[in-house]
PDB file with one MODEL, atoms N, CA, C and O in Angstrom:
MODEL        1
ATOM      1  N   MET A   1      87.409  17.668 -45.093  1.00  0.00           N
ATOM      2  CA  MET A   1      87.030  17.141 -43.788  1.00  0.00           C
ATOM      3  C   MET A   1      85.889  17.978 -43.210  1.00  0.00           C
ATOM      4  O   MET A   1      85.885  19.205 -43.320  1.00  0.00           O
ATOM      5  N   LYS A   2      84.943  17.310 -42.607  1.00  0.00           N
ATOM      6  CA  LYS A   2      83.818  18.000 -42.005  1.00  0.00           C
ATOM      7  C   LYS A   2      84.251  18.747 -40.751  1.00  0.00           C
ATOM      8  O   LYS A   2      85.204  18.360 -40.073  1.00  0.00           O
ATOM      9  N   VAL A   3      83.541  19.811 -40.462  1.00  0.00           N
ATOM     10  CA  VAL A   3      83.798  20.565 -39.235  1.00  0.00           C
ATOM     11  C   VAL A   3      83.369  19.709 -38.054  1.00  0.00           C
ATOM     12  O   VAL A   3      82.363  19.003 -38.135  1.00  0.00           O
ATOM     13  N   GLN A   4      84.117  19.761 -36.959  1.00  0.00           N
ATOM     14  CA  GLN A   4      83.835  18.910 -35.811  1.00  0.00           C
ATOM     15  C   GLN A   4      82.710  19.486 -34.955  1.00  0.00           C
ATOM     16  O   GLN A   4      82.935  19.948 -33.837  1.00  0.00           O
ATOM     17  N   LYS A   5      81.508  19.451 -35.496  1.00  0.00           N
ATOM     18  CA  LYS A   5      80.326  19.887 -34.779  1.00  0.00           C
ATOM     19  C   LYS A   5      79.533  18.658 -34.386  1.00  0.00           C
ATOM     20  O   LYS A   5      79.631  17.614 -35.031  1.00  0.00           O
ATOM     21  N   CYS A   6      78.751  18.780 -33.334  1.00  0.00           N
ATOM     22  CA  CYS A   6      77.978  17.635 -32.840  1.00  0.00           C
ATOM     23  C   CYS A   6      77.132  16.971 -33.928  1.00  0.00           C
ATOM     24  O   CYS A   6      77.025  15.746 -33.973  1.00  0.00           O
ATOM     25  N   LYS A   7      76.533  17.777 -34.800  1.00  0.00           N
ATOM     26  CA  LYS A   7      75.665  17.210 -35.832  1.00  0.00           C
ATOM     27  C   LYS A   7      76.419  16.278 -36.782  1.00  0.00           C
ATOM     28  O   LYS A   7      75.787  15.476 -37.470  1.00  0.00           O
ATOM     29  N   ASN A   8      77.743  16.359 -36.840  1.00  0.00           N
ATOM     30  CA  ASN A   8      78.557  15.493 -37.692  1.00  0.00           C
ATOM     31  C   ASN A   8      79.220  14.361 -36.910  1.00  0.00           C
ATOM     32  O   ASN A   8      80.108  13.687 -37.432  1.00  0.00           O
ATOM     33  N   CYS A   9      78.799  14.146 -35.669  1.00  0.00           N
ATOM     34  CA  CYS A   9      79.418  13.154 -34.788  1.00  0.00           C
ATOM     35  C   CYS A   9      78.583  11.879 -34.730  1.00  0.00           C
ATOM     36  O   CYS A   9      77.355  11.928 -34.791  1.00  0.00           O
ATOM     37  N   THR A  10      79.249  10.758 -34.612  1.00  0.00           N
ATOM     38  CA  THR A  10      78.573   9.461 -34.504  1.00  0.00           C
ATOM     39  C   THR A  10      77.699   9.379 -33.266  1.00  0.00           C
ATOM     40  O   THR A  10      76.656   8.726 -33.287  1.00  0.00           O
ATOM     41  N   TYR A  11      78.103  10.023 -32.206  1.00  0.00           N
ATOM     42  CA  TYR A  11      77.393   9.922 -30.935  1.00  0.00           C
ATOM     43  C   TYR A  11      76.136  10.796 -30.864  1.00  0.00           C
ATOM     44  O   TYR A  11      75.359  10.679 -29.917  1.00  0.00           O
ATOM     45  N   TYR A  12      75.932  11.660 -31.845  1.00  0.00           N
ATOM     46  CA  TYR A  12      74.832  12.616 -31.820  1.00  0.00           C
ATOM     47  C   TYR A  12      73.611  12.089 -32.578  1.00  0.00           C
ATOM     48  O   TYR A  12      73.737  11.577 -33.690  1.00  0.00           O
ATOM     49  N   SER A  13      72.432  12.217 -31.968  1.00  0.00           N
ATOM     50  CA  SER A  13      71.172  11.862 -32.609  1.00  0.00           C
ATOM     51  C   SER A  13      70.235  13.059 -32.538  1.00  0.00           C
ATOM     52  O   SER A  13      70.035  13.629 -31.465  1.00  0.00           O
ATOM     53  N   ASP A  14      69.664  13.441 -33.667  1.00  0.00           N
ATOM     54  CA  ASP A  14      68.775  14.606 -33.713  1.00  0.00           C
ATOM     55  C   ASP A  14      67.476  14.352 -32.960  1.00  0.00           C
ATOM     56  O   ASP A  14      67.007  13.218 -32.864  1.00  0.00           O
ATOM     57  N   TYR A  15      66.908  15.425 -32.431  1.00  0.00           N
ATOM     58  CA  TYR A  15      65.555  15.408 -31.892  1.00  0.00           C
ATOM     59  C   TYR A  15      64.631  15.896 -33.004  1.00  0.00           C
ATOM     60  O   TYR A  15      65.002  16.771 -33.787  1.00  0.00           O
ATOM     61  N   TYR A  16      63.426  15.327 -33.068  1.00  0.00           N
ATOM     62  CA  TYR A  16      62.433  15.723 -34.058  1.00  0.00           C
ATOM     63  C   TYR A  16      61.145  16.121 -33.359  1.00  0.00           C
ATOM     64  O   TYR A  16      60.799  15.580 -32.309  1.00  0.00           O
ATOM     65  N   LYS A  17      60.447  17.068 -33.950  1.00  0.00           N
ATOM     66  CA  LYS A  17      59.149  17.485 -33.438  1.00  0.00           C
ATOM     67  C   LYS A  17      58.094  16.896 -34.362  1.00  0.00           C
ATOM     68  O   LYS A  17      58.202  16.996 -35.584  1.00  0.00           O
ATOM     69  N   LYS A  18      57.073  16.280 -33.772  1.00  0.00           N
ATOM     70  CA  LYS A  18      56.019  15.651 -34.563  1.00  0.00           C
ATOM     71  C   LYS A  18      54.876  16.636 -34.775  1.00  0.00           C
ATOM     72  O   LYS A  18      54.331  17.198 -33.825  1.00  0.00           O
ATOM     73  N   TRP A  19      54.531  16.830 -36.038  1.00  0.00           N
ATOM     74  CA  TRP A  19      53.386  17.634 -36.415  1.00  0.00           C
ATOM     75  C   TRP A  19      52.275  16.681 -36.830  1.00  0.00           C
ATOM     76  O   TRP A  19      52.459  15.466 -36.756  1.00  0.00           O
ATOM     77  N   SER A  20      51.161  17.181 -37.253  1.00  0.00           N
ATOM     78  CA  SER A  20      50.051  16.304 -37.616  1.00  0.00           C
ATOM     79  C   SER A  20      50.359  15.451 -38.843  1.00  0.00           C
ATOM     80  O   SER A  20      49.879  14.322 -38.951  1.00  0.00           O
ATOM     81  N   ASP A  21      51.161  15.987 -39.772  1.00  0.00           N
ATOM     82  CA  ASP A  21      51.415  15.241 -41.003  1.00  0.00           C
ATOM     83  C   ASP A  21      52.895  15.059 -41.349  1.00  0.00           C
ATOM     84  O   ASP A  21      53.213  14.497 -42.397  1.00  0.00           O
ATOM     85  N   HIS A  22      53.794  15.518 -40.496  1.00  0.00           N
ATOM     86  CA  HIS A  22      55.227  15.355 -40.773  1.00  0.00           C
ATOM     87  C   HIS A  22      56.053  15.578 -39.503  1.00  0.00           C
ATOM     88  O   HIS A  22      55.530  15.961 -38.456  1.00  0.00           O
ATOM     89  N   TYR A  23      57.335  15.330 -39.625  1.00  0.00           N
ATOM     90  CA  TYR A  23      58.293  15.580 -38.546  1.00  0.00           C
ATOM     91  C   TYR A  23      59.237  16.686 -39.004  1.00  0.00           C
ATOM     92  O   TYR A  23      59.553  16.786 -40.189  1.00  0.00           O
ATOM     93  N   SER A  24      59.683  17.511 -38.070  1.00  0.00           N
ATOM     94  CA  SER A  24      60.705  18.499 -38.411  1.00  0.00           C
ATOM     95  C   SER A  24      61.862  18.370 -37.419  1.00  0.00           C
ATOM     96  O   SER A  24      61.659  18.169 -36.222  1.00  0.00           O
ATOM     97  N   ARG A  25      63.059  18.488 -37.942  1.00  0.00           N
ATOM     98  CA  ARG A  25      64.269  18.351 -37.133  1.00  0.00           C
ATOM     99  C   ARG A  25      64.454  19.586 -36.265  1.00  0.00           C
ATOM    100  O   ARG A  25      64.270  20.713 -36.725  1.00  0.00           O
ATOM    101  N   MET A  26      64.816  19.369 -35.020  1.00  0.00           N
ATOM    102  CA  MET A  26      65.064  20.481 -34.104  1.00  0.00           C
ATOM    103  C   MET A  26      66.554  20.808 -34.103  1.00  0.00           C
ATOM    104  O   MET A  26      67.355  20.053 -34.655  1.00  0.00           O
ATOM    105  N   ASP A  27      66.928  21.917 -33.492  1.00  0.00           N
ATOM    106  CA  ASP A  27      68.341  22.313 -33.469  1.00  0.00           C
ATOM    107  C   ASP A  27      69.091  21.691 -32.298  1.00  0.00           C
ATOM    108  O   ASP A  27      70.239  22.049 -32.038  1.00  0.00           O
ATOM    109  N   LYS A  28      68.457  20.769 -31.594  1.00  0.00           N
ATOM    110  CA  LYS A  28      69.093  20.054 -30.490  1.00  0.00           C
ATOM    111  C   LYS A  28      69.000  18.559 -30.723  1.00  0.00           C
ATOM    112  O   LYS A  28      68.200  18.084 -31.529  1.00  0.00           O
ATOM    113  N   GLY A  29      69.839  17.826 -29.997  1.00  0.00           N
ATOM    114  CA  GLY A  29      69.829  16.380 -30.096  1.00  0.00           C
ATOM    115  C   GLY A  29      70.463  15.774 -28.857  1.00  0.00           C
ATOM    116  O   GLY A  29      70.818  16.480 -27.913  1.00  0.00           O
ATOM    117  N   PHE A  30      70.601  14.446 -28.876  1.00  0.00           N
ATOM    118  CA  PHE A  30      71.139  13.731 -27.724  1.00  0.00           C
ATOM    119  C   PHE A  30      72.534  13.220 -28.030  1.00  0.00           C
ATOM    120  O   PHE A  30      72.764  12.614 -29.077  1.00  0.00           O
ATOM    121  N   CYS A  31      73.472  13.465 -27.110  1.00  0.00           N
ATOM    122  CA  CYS A  31      74.837  12.957 -27.227  1.00  0.00           C
ATOM    123  C   CYS A  31      74.947  11.712 -26.358  1.00  0.00           C
ATOM    124  O   CYS A  31      74.872  11.804 -25.132  1.00  0.00           O
ATOM    125  N   SER A  32      75.125  10.544 -26.981  1.00  0.00           N
ATOM    126  CA  SER A  32      75.201   9.294 -26.219  1.00  0.00           C
ATOM    127  C   SER A  32      76.535   9.168 -25.474  1.00  0.00           C
ATOM    128  O   SER A  32      76.642   8.393 -24.524  1.00  0.00           O
ATOM    129  N   GLN A  33      77.535   9.916 -25.895  1.00  0.00           N
ATOM    130  CA  GLN A  33      78.830   9.886 -25.215  1.00  0.00           C
ATOM    131  C   GLN A  33      78.749  10.597 -23.860  1.00  0.00           C
ATOM    132  O   GLN A  33      79.305  10.123 -22.869  1.00  0.00           O
ATOM    133  N   HIS A  34      78.053  11.738 -23.827  1.00  0.00           N
ATOM    134  CA  HIS A  34      77.944  12.523 -22.600  1.00  0.00           C
ATOM    135  C   HIS A  34      76.619  12.309 -21.873  1.00  0.00           C
ATOM    136  O   HIS A  34      76.440  12.783 -20.751  1.00  0.00           O
ATOM    137  N   GLN A  35      75.690  11.592 -22.512  1.00  0.00           N
ATOM    138  CA  GLN A  35      74.372  11.321 -21.947  1.00  0.00           C
ATOM    139  C   GLN A  35      73.626  12.608 -21.593  1.00  0.00           C
ATOM    140  O   GLN A  35      73.071  12.739 -20.502  1.00  0.00           O
ATOM    141  N   LYS A  36      73.624  13.558 -22.537  1.00  0.00           N
ATOM    142  CA  LYS A  36      72.901  14.805 -22.303  1.00  0.00           C
ATOM    143  C   LYS A  36      72.508  15.434 -23.636  1.00  0.00           C
ATOM    144  O   LYS A  36      73.007  15.050 -24.694  1.00  0.00           O
ATOM    145  N   THR A  37      71.604  16.407 -23.562  1.00  0.00           N
ATOM    146  CA  THR A  37      71.152  17.151 -24.733  1.00  0.00           C
ATOM    147  C   THR A  37      72.210  18.171 -25.144  1.00  0.00           C
ATOM    148  O   THR A  37      72.772  18.870 -24.301  1.00  0.00           O
ATOM    149  N   GLN A  38      72.473  18.248 -26.436  1.00  0.00           N
ATOM    150  CA  GLN A  38      73.456  19.172 -26.993  1.00  0.00           C
ATOM    151  C   GLN A  38      72.811  19.924 -28.150  1.00  0.00           C
ATOM    152  O   GLN A  38      71.876  19.420 -28.773  1.00  0.00           O
ATOM    153  N   THR A  39      73.300  21.118 -28.439  1.00  0.00           N
ATOM    154  CA  THR A  39      72.887  21.777 -29.675  1.00  0.00           C
ATOM    155  C   THR A  39      73.707  21.177 -30.806  1.00  0.00           C
ATOM    156  O   THR A  39      74.816  20.690 -30.590  1.00  0.00           O
ATOM    157  N   GLN A  40      73.164  21.215 -31.992  1.00  0.00           N
ATOM    158  CA  GLN A  40      73.850  20.568 -33.117  1.00  0.00           C
ATOM    159  C   GLN A  40      75.147  21.266 -33.522  1.00  0.00           C
ATOM    160  O   GLN A  40      75.965  20.678 -34.230  1.00  0.00           O
ATOM    161  N   TYR A  41      75.349  22.514 -33.082  1.00  0.00           N
ATOM    162  CA  TYR A  41      76.561  23.247 -33.447  1.00  0.00           C
ATOM    163  C   TYR A  41      77.623  23.252 -32.342  1.00  0.00           C
ATOM    164  O   TYR A  41      78.663  23.894 -32.486  1.00  0.00           O
ATOM    165  N   ALA A  42      77.364  22.544 -31.250  1.00  0.00           N
ATOM    166  CA  ALA A  42      78.350  22.459 -30.173  1.00  0.00           C
ATOM    167  C   ALA A  42      79.521  21.581 -30.617  1.00  0.00           C
ATOM    168  O   ALA A  42      79.404  20.823 -31.580  1.00  0.00           O
ATOM    169  N   THR A  43      80.648  21.685 -29.912  1.00  0.00           N
ATOM    170  CA  THR A  43      81.811  20.845 -30.192  1.00  0.00           C
ATOM    171  C   THR A  43      82.314  20.243 -28.888  1.00  0.00           C
ATOM    172  O   THR A  43      82.009  20.741 -27.805  1.00  0.00           O
ATOM    173  N   CYS A  44      83.089  19.163 -29.003  1.00  0.00           N
ATOM    174  CA  CYS A  44      83.673  18.547 -27.806  1.00  0.00           C
ATOM    175  C   CYS A  44      84.952  17.798 -28.180  1.00  0.00           C
ATOM    176  O   CYS A  44      85.295  17.683 -29.356  1.00  0.00           O
ATOM    177  N   ASP A  45      85.645  17.297 -27.171  1.00  0.00           N
ATOM    178  CA  ASP A  45      86.906  16.577 -27.389  1.00  0.00           C
ATOM    179  C   ASP A  45      86.695  15.125 -27.808  1.00  0.00           C
ATOM    180  O   ASP A  45      87.629  14.487 -28.293  1.00  0.00           O
ATOM    181  N   ASN A  46      85.479  14.589 -27.631  1.00  0.00           N
ATOM    182  CA  ASN A  46      85.202  13.184 -27.944  1.00  0.00           C
ATOM    183  C   ASN A  46      84.581  13.007 -29.324  1.00  0.00           C
ATOM    184  O   ASN A  46      83.908  12.007 -29.572  1.00  0.00           O
ATOM    185  N   PHE A  47      84.794  13.952 -30.215  1.00  0.00           N
ATOM    186  CA  PHE A  47      84.204  13.909 -31.551  1.00  0.00           C
ATOM    187  C   PHE A  47      84.672  12.667 -32.305  1.00  0.00           C
ATOM    188  O   PHE A  47      85.859  12.344 -32.324  1.00  0.00           O
ATOM    189  N   LYS A  48      83.712  11.977 -32.927  1.00  0.00           N
ATOM    190  CA  LYS A  48      84.015  10.834 -33.778  1.00  0.00           C
ATOM    191  C   LYS A  48      83.192  11.003 -35.057  1.00  0.00           C
ATOM    192  O   LYS A  48      81.963  11.050 -35.007  1.00  0.00           O
ATOM    193  N   SER A  49      83.860  11.093 -36.178  1.00  0.00           N
ATOM    194  CA  SER A  49      83.199  11.359 -37.450  1.00  0.00           C
ATOM    195  C   SER A  49      82.150  10.300 -37.774  1.00  0.00           C
ATOM    196  O   SER A  49      82.362   9.110 -37.543  1.00  0.00           O
ATOM    197  N   ASN A  50      81.017  10.748 -38.311  1.00  0.00           N
ATOM    198  CA  ASN A  50      79.955   9.824 -38.701  1.00  0.00           C
ATOM    199  C   ASN A  50      80.008   9.516 -40.195  1.00  0.00           C
ATOM    200  O   ASN A  50      79.028   9.043 -40.770  1.00  0.00           O
ATOM    201  N   GLU A  51      81.140   9.781 -40.816  1.00  0.00           N
ATOM    202  CA  GLU A  51      81.284   9.588 -42.254  1.00  0.00           C
ATOM    203  C   GLU A  51      81.003   8.137 -42.664  1.00  0.00           C
ATOM    204  O   GLU A  51      80.297   7.903 -43.645  1.00  0.00           O
ATOM    205  N   GLN A  52      81.543   7.171 -41.932  1.00  0.00           N
ATOM    206  CA  GLN A  52      81.317   5.765 -42.255  1.00  0.00           C
ATOM    207  C   GLN A  52      79.850   5.392 -42.044  1.00  0.00           C
ATOM    208  O   GLN A  52      79.271   4.650 -42.838  1.00  0.00           O
ATOM    209  N   LYS A  53      79.260   5.907 -40.978  1.00  0.00           N
ATOM    210  CA  LYS A  53      77.848   5.646 -40.689  1.00  0.00           C
ATOM    211  C   LYS A  53      76.969   6.182 -41.819  1.00  0.00           C
ATOM    212  O   LYS A  53      76.031   5.511 -42.248  1.00  0.00           O
ATOM    213  N   GLU A  54      77.270   7.382 -42.299  1.00  0.00           N
ATOM    214  CA  GLU A  54      76.508   7.987 -43.389  1.00  0.00           C
ATOM    215  C   GLU A  54      76.710   7.214 -44.697  1.00  0.00           C
ATOM    216  O   GLU A  54      75.768   7.045 -45.472  1.00  0.00           O
ATOM    217  N   LYS A  55      77.923   6.752 -44.937  1.00  0.00           N
ATOM    218  CA  LYS A  55      78.210   5.997 -46.155  1.00  0.00           C
ATOM    219  C   LYS A  55      77.430   4.683 -46.157  1.00  0.00           C
ATOM    220  O   LYS A  55      76.862   4.299 -47.179  1.00  0.00           O
ATOM    221  N   THR A  56      77.404   3.996 -45.017  1.00  0.00           N
ATOM    222  CA  THR A  56      76.660   2.749 -44.899  1.00  0.00           C
ATOM    223  C   THR A  56      75.170   2.994 -45.097  1.00  0.00           C
ATOM    224  O   THR A  56      74.493   2.221 -45.774  1.00  0.00           O
ATOM    225  N   ARG A  57      74.658   4.076 -44.502  1.00  0.00           N
ATOM    226  CA  ARG A  57      73.253   4.427 -44.639  1.00  0.00           C
ATOM    227  C   ARG A  57      72.906   4.706 -46.104  1.00  0.00           C
ATOM    228  O   ARG A  57      71.855   4.286 -46.588  1.00  0.00           O
ATOM    229  N   GLU A  58      73.785   5.409 -46.797  1.00  0.00           N
ATOM    230  CA  GLU A  58      73.569   5.720 -48.208  1.00  0.00           C
ATOM    231  C   GLU A  58      73.561   4.451 -49.054  1.00  0.00           C
ATOM    232  O   GLU A  58      72.733   4.309 -49.954  1.00  0.00           O
ATOM    233  N   GLU A  59      74.478   3.529 -48.771  1.00  0.00           N
ATOM    234  CA  GLU A  59      74.521   2.263 -49.511  1.00  0.00           C
ATOM    235  C   GLU A  59      73.238   1.470 -49.320  1.00  0.00           C
ATOM    236  O   GLU A  59      72.701   0.914 -50.278  1.00  0.00           O
ATOM    237  N   ARG A  60      72.740   1.415 -48.077  1.00  0.00           N
ATOM    238  CA  ARG A  60      71.473   0.712 -47.805  1.00  0.00           C
ATOM    239  C   ARG A  60      70.310   1.382 -48.525  1.00  0.00           C
ATOM    240  O   ARG A  60      69.417   0.704 -49.034  1.00  0.00           O
ATOM    241  N   LEU A  61      70.320   2.698 -48.568  1.00  0.00           N
ATOM    242  CA  LEU A  61      69.265   3.445 -49.237  1.00  0.00           C
ATOM    243  C   LEU A  61      69.243   3.121 -50.729  1.00  0.00           C
ATOM    244  O   LEU A  61      68.181   2.848 -51.288  1.00  0.00           O
ATOM    245  N   PHE A  62      70.398   3.148 -51.371  1.00  0.00           N
ATOM    246  CA  PHE A  62      70.448   2.859 -52.795  1.00  0.00           C
ATOM    247  C   PHE A  62      70.076   1.410 -53.097  1.00  0.00           C
ATOM    248  O   PHE A  62      69.456   1.137 -54.124  1.00  0.00           O
ATOM    249  N   LEU A  63      70.442   0.485 -52.224  1.00  0.00           N
ATOM    250  CA  LEU A  63      70.053  -0.907 -52.409  1.00  0.00           C
ATOM    251  C   LEU A  63      68.536  -1.046 -52.316  1.00  0.00           C
ATOM    252  O   LEU A  63      67.932  -1.753 -53.123  1.00  0.00           O
ATOM    253  N   SER A  64      67.918  -0.385 -51.349  1.00  0.00           N
ATOM    254  CA  SER A  64      66.463  -0.422 -51.203  1.00  0.00           C
ATOM    255  C   SER A  64      65.769   0.187 -52.409  1.00  0.00           C
ATOM    256  O   SER A  64      64.769  -0.346 -52.890  1.00  0.00           O
ATOM    257  N   LEU A  65      66.300   1.309 -52.902  1.00  0.00           N
ATOM    258  CA  LEU A  65      65.722   1.934 -54.084  1.00  0.00           C
ATOM    259  C   LEU A  65      65.834   1.034 -55.312  1.00  0.00           C
ATOM    260  O   LEU A  65      64.914   0.956 -56.125  1.00  0.00           O
ATOM    261  N   GLU A  66      66.962   0.364 -55.433  1.00  0.00           N
ATOM    262  CA  GLU A  66      67.156  -0.557 -56.556  1.00  0.00           C
ATOM    263  C   GLU A  66      66.146  -1.697 -56.500  1.00  0.00           C
ATOM    264  O   GLU A  66      65.574  -2.071 -57.523  1.00  0.00           O
ATOM    265  N   ARG A  67      65.927  -2.250 -55.314  1.00  0.00           N
ATOM    266  CA  ARG A  67      64.931  -3.321 -55.154  1.00  0.00           C
ATOM    267  C   ARG A  67      63.529  -2.828 -55.475  1.00  0.00           C
ATOM    268  O   ARG A  67      62.753  -3.538 -56.114  1.00  0.00           O
ATOM    269  N   ALA A  68      63.199  -1.623 -55.038  1.00  0.00           N
ATOM    270  CA  ALA A  68      61.880  -1.062 -55.299  1.00  0.00           C
ATOM    271  C   ALA A  68      61.674  -0.843 -56.793  1.00  0.00           C
ATOM    272  O   ALA A  68      60.604  -1.145 -57.322  1.00  0.00           O
ATOM    273  N   LEU A  69      62.687  -0.322 -57.475  1.00  0.00           N
ATOM    274  CA  LEU A  69      62.579  -0.111 -58.924  1.00  0.00           C
ATOM    275  C   LEU A  69      62.425  -1.428 -59.668  1.00  0.00           C
ATOM    276  O   LEU A  69      61.678  -1.508 -60.643  1.00  0.00           O
ATOM    277  N   THR A  70      63.120  -2.453 -59.217  1.00  0.00           N
ATOM    278  CA  THR A  70      62.987  -3.769 -59.831  1.00  0.00           C
ATOM    279  C   THR A  70      61.572  -4.298 -59.647  1.00  0.00           C
ATOM    280  O   THR A  70      60.990  -4.849 -60.581  1.00  0.00           O
ATOM    281  N   ALA A  71      61.015  -4.135 -58.453  1.00  0.00           N
ATOM    282  CA  ALA A  71      59.645  -4.589 -58.178  1.00  0.00           C
ATOM    283  C   ALA A  71      58.640  -3.835 -59.038  1.00  0.00           C
ATOM    284  O   ALA A  71      57.714  -4.440 -59.578  1.00  0.00           O
ATOM    285  N   VAL A  72      58.811  -2.519 -59.172  1.00  0.00           N
ATOM    286  CA  VAL A  72      57.905  -1.725 -60.001  1.00  0.00           C
ATOM    287  C   VAL A  72      58.013  -2.156 -61.458  1.00  0.00           C
ATOM    288  O   VAL A  72      57.001  -2.244 -62.154  1.00  0.00           O
ATOM    289  N   ASP A  73      59.216  -2.423 -61.922  1.00  0.00           N
ATOM    290  CA  ASP A  73      59.420  -2.864 -63.296  1.00  0.00           C
ATOM    291  C   ASP A  73      58.726  -4.204 -63.544  1.00  0.00           C
ATOM    292  O   ASP A  73      58.104  -4.394 -64.588  1.00  0.00           O
ATOM    293  N   GLU A  74      58.829  -5.128 -62.595  1.00  0.00           N
ATOM    294  CA  GLU A  74      58.172  -6.429 -62.734  1.00  0.00           C
ATOM    295  C   GLU A  74      56.655  -6.281 -62.762  1.00  0.00           C
ATOM    296  O   GLU A  74      55.977  -6.953 -63.540  1.00  0.00           O
ATOM    297  N   ILE A  75      56.125  -5.407 -61.920  1.00  0.00           N
ATOM    298  CA  ILE A  75      54.679  -5.171 -61.912  1.00  0.00           C
ATOM    299  C   ILE A  75      54.231  -4.573 -63.240  1.00  0.00           C
ATOM    300  O   ILE A  75      53.190  -4.954 -63.774  1.00  0.00           O
ATOM    301  N   ALA A  76      55.011  -3.639 -63.773  1.00  0.00           N
ATOM    302  CA  ALA A  76      54.683  -3.025 -65.064  1.00  0.00           C
ATOM    303  C   ALA A  76      54.656  -4.081 -66.170  1.00  0.00           C
ATOM    304  O   ALA A  76      53.775  -4.052 -67.029  1.00  0.00           O
ATOM    305  N   LYS A  77      55.607  -5.009 -66.157  1.00  0.00           N
ATOM    306  CA  LYS A  77      55.636  -6.080 -67.160  1.00  0.00           C
ATOM    307  C   LYS A  77      54.409  -6.967 -67.045  1.00  0.00           C
ATOM    308  O   LYS A  77      53.814  -7.333 -68.059  1.00  0.00           O
ATOM    309  N   ILE A  78      54.025  -7.315 -65.837  1.00  0.00           N
ATOM    310  CA  ILE A  78      52.835  -8.156 -65.615  1.00  0.00           C
ATOM    311  C   ILE A  78      51.585  -7.451 -66.130  1.00  0.00           C
ATOM    312  O   ILE A  78      50.756  -8.067 -66.800  1.00  0.00           O
ATOM    313  N   LEU A  79      51.446  -6.165 -65.823  1.00  0.00           N
ATOM    314  CA  LEU A  79      50.275  -5.416 -66.277  1.00  0.00           C
ATOM    315  C   LEU A  79      50.239  -5.285 -67.797  1.00  0.00           C
ATOM    316  O   LEU A  79      49.164  -5.347 -68.394  1.00  0.00           O
ATOM    317  N   LYS A  80      51.404  -5.103 -68.434  1.00  0.00           N
ATOM    318  CA  LYS A  80      51.471  -5.037 -69.897  1.00  0.00           C
ATOM    319  C   LYS A  80      51.043  -6.355 -70.517  1.00  0.00           C
ATOM    320  O   LYS A  80      50.277  -6.378 -71.481  1.00  0.00           O
ATOM    321  N   GLU A  81      51.544  -7.461 -69.956  1.00  0.00           N
ATOM    322  CA  GLU A  81      51.167  -8.786 -70.470  1.00  0.00           C
ATOM    323  C   GLU A  81      49.670  -9.009 -70.316  1.00  0.00           C
ATOM    324  O   GLU A  81      49.021  -9.543 -71.215  1.00  0.00           O
ATOM    325  N   LYS A  82      49.128  -8.603 -69.185  1.00  0.00           N
ATOM    326  CA  LYS A  82      47.689  -8.761 -68.956  1.00  0.00           C
ATOM    327  C   LYS A  82      46.892  -7.928 -69.941  1.00  0.00           C
ATOM    328  O   LYS A  82      45.866  -8.379 -70.450  1.00  0.00           O
ATOM    329  N   GLU A  83      47.354  -6.721 -70.213  1.00  0.00           N
ATOM    330  CA  GLU A  83      46.675  -5.832 -71.168  1.00  0.00           C
ATOM    331  C   GLU A  83      46.738  -6.404 -72.577  1.00  0.00           C
ATOM    332  O   GLU A  83      45.765  -6.312 -73.326  1.00  0.00           O
ATOM    333  N   ASN A  84      47.877  -6.996 -72.948  1.00  0.00           N
ATOM    334  CA  ASN A  84      48.027  -7.590 -74.283  1.00  0.00           C
ATOM    335  C   ASN A  84      47.180  -8.837 -74.444  1.00  0.00           C
ATOM    336  O   ASN A  84      46.727  -9.133 -75.550  1.00  0.00           O
ATOM    337  N   ASN A  85      46.956  -9.570 -73.376  1.00  0.00           N
ATOM    338  CA  ASN A  85      46.140 -10.791 -73.454  1.00  0.00           C
ATOM    339  C   ASN A  85      44.653 -10.489 -73.540  1.00  0.00           C
ATOM    340  O   ASN A  85      43.878 -11.339 -73.978  1.00  0.00           O
ATOM    341  N   GLU A  86      44.246  -9.313 -73.138  1.00  0.00           N
ATOM    342  CA  GLU A  86      42.817  -8.979 -73.179  1.00  0.00           C
ATOM    343  C   GLU A  86      42.460  -8.418 -74.483  1.00  0.00           C
ATOM    344  O   GLU A  86      41.301  -8.075 -74.711  1.00  0.00           O
TER     345      GLU A  86
ENDMDL
END
């Protein structure tokens, strides 16, 4: 079981800092349950595990990757056929 820290809670959303070429995660975020900024290591009585949310996100990620790999494979086949015809 995960430790009941804000960063592992469904209600917590990380804050990010925007740089010129990337984003970096900050050590604070927003708690939608309390409507205030929290540090990611804080704890509270309204903790709700984000395990299901993370599992769903992972499933969507793998589905997207599978679709992308299929598209790349189809493009590779088309290019091979074109190369063989020339």
